[in-house]
C-alpha positions in Angstrom: 67.1 122.6 91.6 63.6 123.2 92.9 61.0 125.5 91.3 61.2 127.8 94.3 65.0 128.2 93.8 64.4 128.8 90.0 61.9 131.6 91.0 64.5 133.1 93.3 67.1 133.0 90.5 64.6 134.7 88.1 64.2 137.5 90.7 67.9 137.9 90.8 68.1 138.0 87.0 65.5 140.7 86.9 67.7 143.1 88.9 69.9 144.2 86.0 67.0 145.0 83.6 65.2 146.8 86.4 68.2 149.0 87.3 68.7 149.7 83.6 65.1 150.7 83.2 65.3 153.1 86.2 68.6 154.6 85.0 67.1 155.0 81.5 64.0 156.6 83.1 61.7 154.0 81.6 59.4 154.0 84.6 56.7 151.8 83.2 59.2 149.1 82.3 60.9 149.5 85.7 57.6 149.1 87.5 56.6 146.1 85.4 60.0 144.4 86.0 59.8 145.2 89.7 56.3 143.7 90.0 57.5 140.6 88.2 60.3 140.3 90.7 57.9 140.9 93.6 55.7 138.1 92.2 58.6 135.7 92.2 59.4 136.7 95.8 55.8 135.9 96.9 55.7 132.7 94.9 59.0 131.1 95.8 58.2 130.7 99.5 54.7 129.6 98.8 55.9 127.0 96.2 58.6 125.7 98.6 56.2 125.2 101.5 53.4 123.9 99.3 55.6 121.2 97.7 57.5 120.5 100.9 60.8 121.2 99.2 62.3 123.9 101.4 66.0 123.6 100.7 69.1 124.9 102.3 70.0 126.7 99.0 66.6 128.4 99.0 66.9 129.5 102.7 70.2 131.1 102.0 69.6 132.4 98.5 66.2 134.0 99.0 67.2 136.7 101.6 70.5 137.4 99.7 68.6 138.0 96.4 66.0 140.1 98.2 68.7 142.3 99.8 70.7 142.6 96.6 67.5 143.5 94.6 66.4 146.3 96.9 69.9 147.7 97.4 70.3 147.8 93.6 66.8 149.2 93.0 67.1 152.0 95.6 70.7 152.8 94.5 69.4 153.3 90.9 66.5 155.4 92.3 69.0 157.5 94.2 71.1 157.9 91.0 67.9 159.0 89.2 67.2 161.5 91.9 64.0 159.9 93.2 65.3 159.0 96.7 67.7 160.7 99.1 71.2 159.4 99.1 71.1 159.7 102.9 68.0 157.4 103.0 69.8 155.0 100.8 72.8 155.0 103.1 70.7 154.3 106.1 68.8 151.6 104.2 72.1 149.8 103.7 73.0 149.5 107.3 70.2 147.1 108.5 70.5 145.2 105.2 74.1 144.3 106.1 73.2 143.6 109.7 70.2 141.4 108.7 72.2 139.6 106.1 75.0 138.8 108.5 72.5 138.0 111.3 70.6 135.5 109.0 73.9 133.7 108.3 74.8 133.6 112.0 71.4 132.3 113.0 71.4 129.7 110.2 74.9 128.5 111.2 73.7 128.1 114.8 70.3 126.5 114.1 70.5 125.2 110.5 67.6 127.3 109.4 66.1 130.8 109.8 62.4 131.6 109.5 61.3 135.2 108.9 59.0 136.4 111.6 56.3 139.1 111.7 58.6 142.2 112.0 60.8 141.0 109.1 57.8 140.3 106.9 56.3 143.7 107.8 59.6 145.4 106.9 59.7 143.6 103.6 56.1 144.7 102.9 56.8 148.3 103.7 60.0 148.2 101.5 58.1 146.7 98.6 55.3 149.2 98.9 57.8 152.1 99.0 59.6 150.8 96.0 56.5 150.4 93.9 55.1 153.8 94.8 58.4 155.6 94.2 58.6 153.9 90.8 55.1 155.3 90.0 55.8 158.8 91.0 58.9 160.9 91.7 57.3 162.8 94.6 57.1 159.9 96.9 60.8 159.3 97.6 60.2 160.1 101.2 58.6 156.6 101.5 62.1 155.2 101.5 62.4 156.6 105.0 59.5 154.5 106.1 61.3 151.4 104.7 64.4 152.5 106.6 62.5 152.7 109.8 60.8 149.3 109.2 64.2 147.7 108.4 65.8 149.1 111.5 62.8 147.9 113.6 63.1 144.4 112.2 66.8 144.4 112.8 66.4 145.5 116.4 63.7 142.9 116.9 65.9 140.1 115.7 68.9 141.4 117.7 66.8 141.4 120.9 65.5 137.9 120.2 69.0 136.7 119.7 70.3 138.5 122.8 67.6 136.9 124.9 68.4 133.5 123.4 64.9 132.8 122.2 64.7 130.3 119.4 62.4 131.5 116.5 59.7 129.3 115.2 61.0 126.7 112.8 64.4 126.3 114.4 65.7 122.8 114.4 65.4 120.6 117.4 68.4 119.6 119.5 70.5 116.9 117.9 70.5 113.4 119.3 73.7 111.5 119.7 74.3 109.0 117.0 75.1 105.4 118.0 78.6 104.1 117.2 
């Protein structure tokens, strides 16, 4: 169990209290919990790379926790009336596609490294969530996150269709002597 994996698990553990704070309309608490979760998201990758302990568990767990966190948060915001249920529904589609795609790419190459469009989509999504937690009038920002997520999904789909290997993919395996 690495520190990076612990940070990812802490982010996952913050989901329930964050959703409860949103549903209870305790906006300051929800924002604080969200910012804490966001900090763990930034730190886990940095810690893993800095310590040289990038693990298989971390590579699989981090994107799953990210997706669960945002789906839970935006679902709670929809229930609280801060975002459109339609935007939430459309947000879910690329999350499922990106989640399945990550697993497929990992299975084919042994690892998957997020690229620029995926990181940009994550940034837009985090920004939208933070602003929506701050003010009820900014729910339309979820549409920006939806557009960013669809763009990232399309980017990865095109990359996969063209057969290009993303940065960080494992090298071809060598035959082992008998």
